C-alpha positions, 0 to 999 in steps of 0.5 A: 197542679201545685208545688209545696215550698219549704223554707230553711230556718235558723233556730236556737235551742237551749236544754237543761236536765239532771238525773239521779240513779239509785241501785240496791242489791242484797243476797240472802241464802239462795235468793238475790234481791235488787231494786233500782230507782231512777229520776230525771227532769229535762227541758228544751226550747227547740220548737218540736220538743219545747217543754218540760219532761219529768220521769220517775222509774222504779224496778224490783226483782228477785232471783231465786235458785229453786233447786239445782237445775232451776233458777226463777226471776220475778220482777215488777216495774213502774214508770211515771212521766209528766210532759208539760208544754207551754200554754199557747199565747193569745197572739199565737197566730200573729207570732208563730215559729216556722214550725212547732209542736203543740197540744190541746192538753198542755200537761200530759201524765202517763203511767206504765206498769209491768210484771215479768218472770223468767225460768232458767232450767238446766235440761242436761249438762250441756243444754239450758233453756230460758222461758220468760214473759212480760206483761205491760200496761200503758195508760197513755192509750189504755193498752196491755201487751204480752211479751214472751221469750224462749231461748236455748243454750247449748254448750259444746265445750267450756269455750264454745256455745250455740244458742237460739231464741225467739221473742216479742217486744213492744214500743212504748206509746209516744206523745209525738205521734199520739197526743201532739200536733206539729205544724210547719209554715211554708208556701205553695205555688198554685194557679190563680182562681178561675185561670187557665192552668196551661198559662204559666202566668197563672201561677203564683205563691200562696202562704201555707200551713202544713199540719201533722196531727197525732192519732191516739187510736193506733195499735202499739208498734211491735217486733218478733225476732228469731235469732241464732248464734255462736260464741267462742273463746279462742284464747284468754285474750281473743273471742268471737260472737256471731249472730243471724236474725230475722225480725217482723215489725207490725204497726209502724208509723206513717202519714196518711194521704192527708186532706186540704182544710183550706184552699185560697183561704176558704176552709171546709167548715165555711170559714175564711182565713186571711191571705188566701192561706192554704192549710193541709193536714196529715194524720199518723196511721199504723198501716206500715209493716216491715221485716229485716234479716241479717247477720252480725260478727263481733270480735274481742281482743285484749293484747295487754291487760290495759288495752282492749279492742272490740270490732264488729260488722253487721249486714241488715236488709229491710223490706216494708209493706203498707196498705195500698189505699195510702198514696203515701205508701209507695206512689210518690216520685220523691219517696214513699214510706215503703221506699224509705224503709227499703232504702236503708244502709245495709253495711255497718262496721265499727272498731272500738279501743279502750286503753287504761293508761294508769289508775287515773287516765283512760283513752277510748276511741271509736271508729264507725262506718255506715255504708251508702244507699244507691237509688235512682231517686235522689230522695233516697240516696245517702253517702257512706259515712265514717266517723271517729269518736274520742273520750279522755277520762281522768279520776284522781281516785274512786272517791273523786268525780270522774271527768270526761272530755268527749268529741263525737265526729272528731275532725269530721266535716258537716254531713247528712245521714240522708238528703234534706236532713239536718246537718251533723257536726263535730261535737265536743263536751265535758262531763262530770259524774260522781258515783257513791258506793 
């Protein structure tokens, strides 16, 4: 006999960052060598991502033509990350944000190690196979994952190809759902203690803290996908690509039923909090599975040497299942996790234009459309959304920096992907990048 109230807030965010990328490549006889180094550092002040984030990534691979029919690829990779969350002040509880992400471990370090191999074999003049496997280890939760892949390519002719394949992929463990907690301040309307709940005058508003805690014991999210497709070159300026697919997802994240840690200021450990505050805790669990199927159509058209068009359409249907022991699965009137996955947009379309005016100027446009979601429950309803992104680029010559002016959602009014989500607005920014070969 209670209702939770959330408050709309205005919060400022400041972010900064830089990255550096180095690519090296060399071919000796029948063997090609590649190495990539990536370093980036970022920081944000937005309460749910407040902190400093540093990443170092290194990859190396060898591609060797073993013989006329076999090509072998071998690779190694590693990634080091450091997340630093500001220390909690002594007066934390007297000066809390409306919501914020916190952690008992202020500095978190993680390493990822992987090794992979792939053998591409020409079985016949028209049939080629590809077998690969990737082994990856995550120190965040001390797990090792095997990610195999198998593919077949059949060349009907030089301009028409059929292909099919199956593969498994794993999501890198995240600090968001494993080693950090998120709190939000609000209020709860509940009856006064020892009062007849049938009397409307018995209800009043109490302060509330909603806590979502990470869970380091969850299994890694994974997906197995089967797909097949056709790729055809109709002419030198027109080609088409079609795909059908079916994917099975395991161990997706959701929240459990939760528990009340404090009611009317009295907590389960016997302590008493001021203001008759209510504290409710949720924990992340890996009890959600899903599957999706669909088809994609992509068209490439180059009417002139300087003008390119890419058009695509996708249909995707998603259905989810989760453990019935969790009321958060599908019994909420305003939306459970199963319903959230079941009510996803099914239709996506885009049209992209790339126009090279001359050696110095480029103009790109990208028209994107996402279908609506219909449901008798307002929580799931979402309107169809159509937006236009534009990019104007200028570079005096190859030795000069590239200057880009980009507008996302050109001329769009503020909209929401789903009800009760943060509004999305037209965004414009200027970007300068310099590539040294």
